[in-house]
C-alpha positions as CSV (number, residue, x, y, z in Angstrom):
1,M,1.3,28.7,31.9
2,T,3.2,30.8,34.8
3,K,6.3,33.1,33.9
4,G,7.4,35.1,37.1
5,D,4.1,36.7,38.5
6,T,2.5,36.4,34.9
7,T,-0.1,33.4,34.5
8,A,-1.5,32.8,31.1
9,K,-4.6,30.6,30.7
10,V,-5.2,28.4,27.4
11,H,-8.1,26.0,27.2
12,L,-6.9,22.5,25.7
13,S,-9.6,22.9,23.0
14,E,-7.4,25.8,21.4
15,I,-4.0,23.8,21.1
16,A,-2.8,21.7,18.3
17,S,0.3,20.8,19.6
18,V,2.5,21.7,22.3
19,T,6.6,22.7,21.8
20,F,9.1,23.6,24.7
21,C,11.8,25.2,23.1
22,T,13.9,25.4,26.0
23,T,15.1,23.1,28.8
24,Q,14.2,26.0,31.2
25,V,10.7,24.4,31.9
26,Y,9.0,22.8,34.7
27,V,5.9,20.3,33.4
28,S,3.6,18.9,35.9
29,A,2.4,14.9,35.6
30,Y,-1.1,16.3,35.5
31,L,-0.8,18.3,32.6
32,M,0.9,15.9,30.4
33,S,-2.1,13.5,31.3
34,E,-4.4,15.9,30.2
35,L,-2.8,16.9,26.8
36,A,-2.8,13.0,26.4
37,K,-6.3,12.9,27.0
38,A,-6.6,15.8,24.6
39,K,-4.5,13.6,22.1
40,I,-2.4,16.8,21.9
41,P,1.6,16.2,21.0
42,V,4.3,17.5,23.1
43,V,7.8,18.0,21.6
44,F,11.0,18.7,24.0
45,S,13.8,20.6,22.7
46,D,17.1,20.2,23.9
47,E,19.7,22.8,25.1
48,T,20.8,23.7,21.6
49,Y,16.8,24.1,20.7
50,L,16.5,21.1,18.7
51,P,13.6,18.8,19.3
52,V,14.7,15.6,20.8
53,A,11.7,13.8,22.1
54,E,7.9,13.5,21.4
55,C,4.9,12.3,23.5
56,L,2.1,10.8,22.0
57,P,-1.2,9.4,23.8
58,I,-0.9,5.2,23.7
59,H,-4.4,5.1,22.6
60,G,-5.6,7.5,20.0
61,A,-9.1,5.8,19.2
62,Y,-11.6,3.6,20.7
63,D,-11.2,1.3,17.7
64,S,-7.4,1.2,17.8
65,S,-7.1,-2.7,17.6
66,R,-9.0,-2.9,14.4
67,H,-7.0,0.0,12.6
68,V,-3.7,-2.0,13.8
69,A,-5.2,-5.3,12.2
70,D,-5.9,-3.6,8.9
71,Q,-2.6,-2.0,9.3
72,I,-0.6,-5.5,9.6
73,A,-2.4,-6.7,6.9
74,W,-1.8,-4.2,4.3
75,T,-0.2,-5.6,1.1
76,E,3.2,-4.9,-0.1
77,P,2.3,-3.8,-3.7
78,C,-0.4,-1.3,-1.9
79,K,2.2,0.1,0.2
80,K,4.5,0.3,-2.9
81,R,2.2,2.0,-5.2
82,L,1.4,4.6,-2.5
83,W,5.1,5.3,-1.9
84,Q,5.3,5.6,-5.3
85,K,2.6,8.8,-5.2
86,V,4.2,10.0,-2.0
87,V,7.4,10.5,-3.7
88,Q,6.0,11.9,-7.0
89,D,4.2,14.4,-5.0
90,K,7.2,15.4,-2.9
91,I,9.6,15.7,-6.2
92,G,6.7,17.9,-8.0
93,L,6.6,19.8,-4.7
94,Q,10.3,20.5,-4.8
95,A,10.4,21.3,-8.7
96,K,7.9,23.9,-8.2
97,V,10.4,25.4,-5.0
98,L,13.0,25.6,-7.9
99,E,11.1,27.0,-10.1
100,L,9.3,29.5,-7.9
101,N,13.2,30.5,-7.2
102,G,14.4,30.7,-10.8
103,H,15.9,27.4,-11.0
104,S,14.0,26.4,-14.0
105,E,16.1,24.0,-15.7
106,D,16.8,22.0,-12.5
107,A,13.0,22.0,-12.0
108,Q,12.4,20.4,-15.1
109,I,15.1,17.8,-14.5
110,L,13.0,17.1,-10.9
111,R,10.0,16.8,-13.1
112,D,11.7,14.3,-15.2
113,Y,12.5,12.3,-12.3
114,G,9.1,12.6,-11.0
115,A,7.7,11.1,-14.1
116,S,9.9,7.9,-13.9
117,V,9.3,7.0,-10.4
118,R,8.2,3.3,-10.4
119,S,6.0,1.4,-7.7
120,G,8.0,1.4,-4.4
121,D,10.8,3.6,-6.1
122,P,13.3,0.9,-6.6
123,D,15.7,3.4,-8.2
124,N,15.6,5.5,-5.5
125,R,14.6,8.9,-7.5
126,E,13.4,10.1,-4.1
127,A,17.2,10.6,-2.9
128,V,18.2,11.4,-6.3
129,A,15.8,14.2,-6.5
130,A,16.7,15.3,-3.2
131,A,20.6,15.9,-3.8
132,R,19.9,17.8,-6.8
133,Y,17.3,19.7,-5.2
134,F,19.3,21.1,-2.2
135,Q,22.2,21.9,-4.0
136,S,20.5,24.2,-6.7
137,L,18.2,25.6,-3.8
138,F,21.0,26.4,-1.3
139,G,24.2,26.3,-3.6
140,A,26.7,23.4,-4.3
141,P,28.4,23.2,-1.1
142,F,25.3,22.6,1.0
143,N,24.4,19.1,2.0
144,R,22.1,18.1,5.0
145,D,24.9,16.7,6.8
146,L,26.0,20.1,7.6
147,E,26.0,21.5,11.2
148,C,24.5,24.6,10.6
149,P,22.0,27.0,11.3
150,L,20.0,26.6,7.7
151,N,19.9,22.7,8.7
152,Y,18.6,23.4,12.4
153,S,16.2,25.3,10.6
154,L,15.2,22.6,8.3
155,D,15.1,20.1,11.1
156,Y,12.9,22.0,13.6
157,G,10.5,22.8,11.0
158,Y,10.2,19.0,9.5
159,T,9.9,17.9,13.5
160,I,6.9,20.0,13.6
161,V,5.4,18.4,10.3
162,L,6.2,14.9,11.8
163,S,4.7,15.5,15.0
164,K,1.2,16.7,13.2
165,V,1.6,13.7,10.9
166,A,1.9,11.2,13.9
167,R,-1.0,12.7,15.9
168,E,-3.1,12.4,13.0
169,L,-2.0,8.6,12.7
170,A,-2.3,8.2,16.3
171,A,-5.9,9.9,16.6
172,R,-7.0,7.2,13.7
173,G,-5.7,4.2,15.9
174,Y,-2.6,3.3,13.8
175,M,0.6,2.7,14.8
176,T,3.6,5.2,13.8
177,E,6.2,2.4,14.3
178,I,4.9,0.1,11.1
179,G,6.1,2.2,7.9
180,I,5.3,1.4,4.2
181,H,9.3,2.7,3.2
182,H,10.6,3.8,6.4
183,R,11.2,0.5,8.3
184,S,14.3,1.3,10.5
185,A,13.8,-0.4,14.0
186,L,15.2,2.5,15.8
187,N,12.8,4.7,14.6
188,P,9.3,5.0,16.5
189,W,7.6,7.2,13.5
190,N,8.4,5.3,10.5
191,L,4.9,5.8,9.2
192,A,4.9,9.3,10.0
193,S,8.5,9.7,7.9
194,D,6.6,8.1,5.3
195,L,3.5,10.1,5.0
196,M,5.2,13.6,5.9
197,E,7.7,14.1,2.9
198,P,5.5,15.9,0.5
199,F,5.4,18.4,3.3
200,R,9.1,19.0,3.2
201,P,9.3,21.3,0.1
202,Y,6.8,23.8,2.3
203,I,8.8,24.2,5.1
204,D,12.0,24.8,2.6
205,I,10.0,27.4,0.9
206,V,9.1,29.3,4.2
207,I,12.6,29.5,5.2
208,V,13.6,30.7,1.8
209,R,11.3,33.3,1.8
210,T,11.2,34.7,4.9
211,D,14.8,34.3,5.9
212,M,14.5,32.0,9.0
213,D,17.8,30.2,8.2
214,K,19.2,31.9,11.3
215,F,17.7,29.5,13.6
216,D,17.0,32.1,16.2
217,A,13.8,32.4,18.4
218,N,12.2,34.2,16.0
219,T,12.8,31.4,13.3
220,R,11.6,29.0,16.2
221,R,8.4,31.1,16.7
222,G,7.3,31.1,13.4
223,L,8.2,27.4,12.5
224,I,6.4,26.2,15.6
225,D,3.0,28.1,14.1
226,I,3.6,26.7,10.6
227,M,0.2,25.0,10.6
228,S,-1.7,27.8,10.6
229,D,-0.6,29.0,7.3
230,T,-3.2,28.9,4.5
231,V,-2.3,26.8,1.1
232,R,-4.0,26.0,-2.0
233,Y,-5.5,22.6,-1.8
234,S,-8.4,20.9,-3.9
235,D,-10.8,23.6,-4.8
236,G,-9.8,26.7,-2.4
237,N,-7.5,27.8,0.8
238,Y,-7.1,26.1,3.5
239,K,-5.0,25.7,6.8
240,L,-1.9,23.6,6.1
241,G,-2.9,21.5,9.8
242,Y,-6.0,20.6,7.9
243,V,-4.7,19.7,4.5
244,V,-1.8,17.6,6.2
245,S,-4.9,15.8,8.1
246,Q,-6.7,15.3,4.7
247,Y,-3.7,14.1,3.5
248,V,-3.1,11.2,5.9
249,E,-6.6,10.2,5.8
250,G,-6.3,9.5,1.8
251,C,-3.3,8.1,2.4
252,L,-4.9,5.5,4.9
253,A,-7.7,5.4,2.6
254,V,-5.4,4.0,0.0
255,L,-3.8,1.6,1.9
256,N,-7.1,0.2,3.0
257,K,-8.0,0.1,-0.8
258,R,-10.9,2.6,-0.5
259,L,-9.0,5.0,-2.7
260,K,-6.6,4.9,-5.7
261,P,-3.2,6.4,-5.0
262,S,-4.0,8.4,-8.4
263,D,-6.9,10.2,-6.5
264,L,-4.8,10.9,-3.7
265,K,-4.9,15.0,-3.9
266,C,-1.8,17.0,-2.5
267,Y,-1.7,20.8,-1.8
268,E,-0.4,23.3,-4.4
269,L,2.7,25.8,-4.1
270,I,2.0,29.5,-5.4
């Protein structure tokens, strides 16, 4: 990496992902090829610093064909049960975010929503909980459709998580296009969009705690390195990036009928 007369060198083994936060960057085809070989995702931002594109390697594992065949054979009941668990994990963490920020009454309401989620979430408890959650956390006038620095920060953080989840899926030989709940023909990250959901509340609480709602250079730098944060998981404290990897692995084990949804572990907020 060269900036002016200064050159910095970083070995690819030390890189988890690359995010270009400006359009004033020139990247060689050789570098992109080497990043792809190392299975390192690359995220590009537009002139407003918002992520607009991501590159992943075409082949993430030597036995990708077998995993894709397994993915196509996933049964609908199995996908619905996993989605139920994912939604329960997400709502439970949203409730904890509210509790930690002094919104105990709304936190209990969300816990009740989480307890009532059925297989496949046919009642769309996820959306109902999200609407109450954001208004409680950020104020009644706020909604996710507003064009404002806070939403830019949230979207930026969510994209970092999406990139990590997509990388974990690609590295294991699965197709990100085929989801268990997200099934948009225009979304190449349907499966990653599904499995990232419980990690959205972590982005939310980091932004609240560290005053990252201004969406400036400091915010972007802080969110880019989010996977290095330490969280409580299972029997100890681990890097968020490791926890994301383990959660994805657990979700795939559920879909391949090697793990019960109830045995899928998620992280804790403290």
